[in-house]
Residue frames as qw, qx, qy, qz and C-alpha x, y, z in Angstrom:
[[0.195, -0.693, -0.468, -0.512, 11.77, -6.61, -8.38],
 [0.554, -0.701, -0.372, 0.251, 12.32, -6.01, -4.69],
 [0.496, -0.202, 0.027, 0.844, 15.19, -3.63, -5.33],
 [0.079, 0.413, 0.391, 0.819, 12.88, -1.35, -7.35],
 [0.394, -0.762, -0.500, -0.118, 10.71, -0.65, -4.28],
 [0.004, 0.658, -0.307, 0.687, 11.26, 2.46, -2.19],
 [0.152, 0.059, -0.818, 0.552, 11.56, 1.99, 1.54],
 [0.433, 0.100, 0.373, -0.815, 8.00, 3.32, 2.14],
 [0.729, 0.178, -0.388, -0.535, 6.51, 1.11, -0.64],
 [0.506, 0.114, -0.843, 0.142, 8.17, -2.00, 0.86],
 [0.058, 0.006, 0.708, -0.704, 6.90, -1.05, 4.34],
 [0.612, 0.125, 0.043, -0.780, 3.36, -0.54, 2.96],
 [0.707, 0.185, -0.603, -0.320, 3.42, -3.91, 1.18],
 [0.340, 0.105, -0.859, 0.367, 4.77, -5.73, 4.22],
 [0.236, 0.045, 0.540, -0.807, 2.19, -4.09, 6.52],
 [0.692, 0.129, -0.181, -0.687, -0.70, -5.00, 4.16],
 [0.656, 0.140, -0.737, -0.083, 0.50, -8.58, 3.91],
 [0.163, 0.063, -0.797, 0.578, 0.80, -8.81, 7.70],
 [0.432, 0.075, 0.308, -0.844, -2.66, -7.36, 8.20],
 [0.731, 0.142, -0.430, -0.510, -4.11, -9.87, 5.70],
 [0.518, 0.125, -0.829, 0.170, -2.45, -12.74, 7.48],
 [0.042, 0.022, 0.679, -0.733, -3.85, -11.52, 10.82],
 [0.025, 0.509, 0.855, 0.094, -7.35, -11.61, 9.24],
 [0.029, 0.507, 0.232, -0.830, -8.05, -7.89, 9.28],
 [0.417, 0.638, 0.625, 0.169, -10.78, -6.62, 6.95],
 [0.081, 0.991, 0.085, -0.059, -10.26, -2.87, 7.21],
 [0.828, 0.067, 0.027, 0.556, -6.73, -2.98, 5.72],
 [0.238, 0.721, 0.010, 0.651, -6.34, 0.78, 5.11],
 [0.468, -0.805, 0.083, -0.356, -6.97, 1.65, 8.78],
 [0.902, -0.380, 0.112, 0.171, -4.77, -1.12, 10.14],
 [0.743, 0.266, 0.072, 0.610, -1.85, -0.35, 7.80],
 [0.065, 0.805, 0.006, 0.589, -2.14, 3.42, 8.40],
 [0.627, -0.749, 0.122, -0.177, -1.92, 2.88, 12.16],
 [0.921, -0.163, 0.126, 0.332, 1.03, 0.50, 11.72],
 [0.591, 0.293, 0.149, 0.736, 2.83, 3.08, 9.63],
 [0.166, -0.903, -0.368, 0.148, 1.87, 6.12, 11.66],
 [0.382, -0.640, 0.184, 0.641, 5.25, 7.82, 11.28],
 [0.371, 0.203, 0.611, 0.669, 4.83, 7.79, 7.49],
 [0.166, 0.301, 0.067, -0.937, 3.37, 11.13, 6.30],
 [0.597, 0.450, 0.534, -0.396, -0.15, 10.97, 4.89],
 [0.515, 0.722, -0.236, -0.397, 0.80, 12.20, 1.40],
 [0.101, 0.509, -0.845, -0.127, 3.72, 9.71, 1.21],
 [0.431, 0.067, 0.868, -0.238, 1.38, 6.87, 2.34],
 [0.616, 0.590, 0.328, -0.407, -1.31, 7.73, -0.22],
 [0.403, 0.734, -0.452, -0.308, 1.26, 8.21, -3.04],
 [0.131, -0.374, 0.918, 0.017, 2.96, 4.86, -2.11],
 [0.558, 0.279, 0.733, -0.272, -0.40, 3.03, -2.26],
 [0.582, 0.713, 0.056, -0.387, -1.21, 4.62, -5.58],
 [0.246, 0.664, -0.667, -0.231, 2.19, 3.71, -7.08],
 [0.281, -0.176, 0.941, -0.074, 1.96, 0.14, -5.85],
 [0.615, 0.457, 0.543, -0.343, -1.54, -0.12, -7.36],
 [0.480, 0.755, -0.251, -0.370, -0.32, 1.26, -10.70],
 [0.157, 0.538, -0.823, -0.097, 2.45, -1.41, -10.67],
 [0.831, -0.085, -0.397, -0.380, -0.07, -4.13, -9.86],
 [0.364, 0.190, -0.791, 0.454, 1.64, -5.04, -6.57],
 [0.095, 0.234, 0.677, -0.692, -1.37, -3.93, -4.53],
 [0.088, -0.532, -0.692, -0.479, -5.08, -3.87, -5.19],
 [0.130, -0.466, -0.453, 0.749, -6.63, -0.60, -3.97],
 [0.204, 0.829, 0.463, 0.240, -9.15, 2.04, -4.92],
 [0.415, -0.256, -0.034, 0.872, -7.44, 5.41, -5.45],
 [0.170, 0.901, 0.399, -0.025, -9.20, 8.76, -5.74],
 [0.504, 0.078, 0.115, 0.853, -7.34, 11.58, -7.49],
 [0.005, 0.738, 0.302, -0.604, -8.06, 15.25, -6.77],
 [0.501, 0.843, 0.184, -0.065, -8.59, 17.79, -9.59],
 [0.046, 0.896, -0.423, -0.124, -4.97, 18.91, -9.45],
 [0.738, 0.384, -0.554, 0.020, -3.67, 15.31, -9.91],
 [0.115, -0.459, 0.726, -0.498, -2.84, 14.84, -6.25],
 [0.443, -0.187, -0.877, -0.028, -3.78, 11.50, -4.69],
 [0.445, -0.484, 0.067, -0.750, -6.79, 12.04, -2.44],
 [0.727, -0.316, 0.444, -0.417, -8.13, 8.96, -0.76],
 [0.401, 0.310, -0.850, -0.141, -6.96, 5.34, -0.93],
 [0.824, -0.220, 0.295, -0.431, -8.77, 2.16, 0.15],
 [0.076, 0.435, -0.892, -0.097, -6.51, -0.88, 0.28],
 [0.877, 0.000, -0.104, -0.469, -8.18, -4.13, -0.73],
 [0.954, -0.188, 0.214, 0.095, -5.41, -6.75, -0.90],
 [0.197, -0.624, 0.639, 0.404, -1.82, -7.57, -1.85],
 [0.809, 0.444, -0.224, -0.313, -1.49, -9.16, -5.27],
 [0.975, -0.011, 0.075, 0.211, 0.53, -12.23, -6.12],
 [0.579, 0.578, -0.123, 0.561, 3.22, -9.98, -7.57],
 [0.228, -0.807, 0.219, -0.500, 3.22, -7.87, -4.45],
 [0.870, -0.440, 0.213, -0.067, 3.83, -10.92, -2.24],
 [0.892, 0.224, 0.045, 0.389, 6.63, -12.01, -4.53],
 [0.289, 0.784, -0.150, 0.528, 8.19, -8.56, -4.45],
 [0.386, -0.719, 0.397, -0.421, 8.57, -8.75, -0.63],
 [0.313, 0.355, -0.876, 0.088, 9.56, -12.43, -0.72],
 [0.463, -0.052, 0.690, -0.554, 6.49, -13.99, 0.89]]
C-alpha cells in the first residue's frame, strides 16, 4: 500500500501522524506549516485523495467547478498509519 502513495501524500500522512503524537489539536494548521513548501492546491488535493482512500479522516469542501476548496484534517486512520509503517 505504501508504494501507491505519492510523495506529497506520504509527507502529509507522516506530518499528520507526527502532529497527533505531539498532541496537537489543530492538525490542519500544524501540518500546513510543516509542509510549507508544498503548494496549497497540492496540499488540499492530497488531503482529499487520502480521505477518499480512507487513509485520513478530514472534512473536504469542493468548489462549484469540482476543485478542492477547504480541508480540515481530523485524524489519521488505522489504514493510514499502516500505509506509512507506524
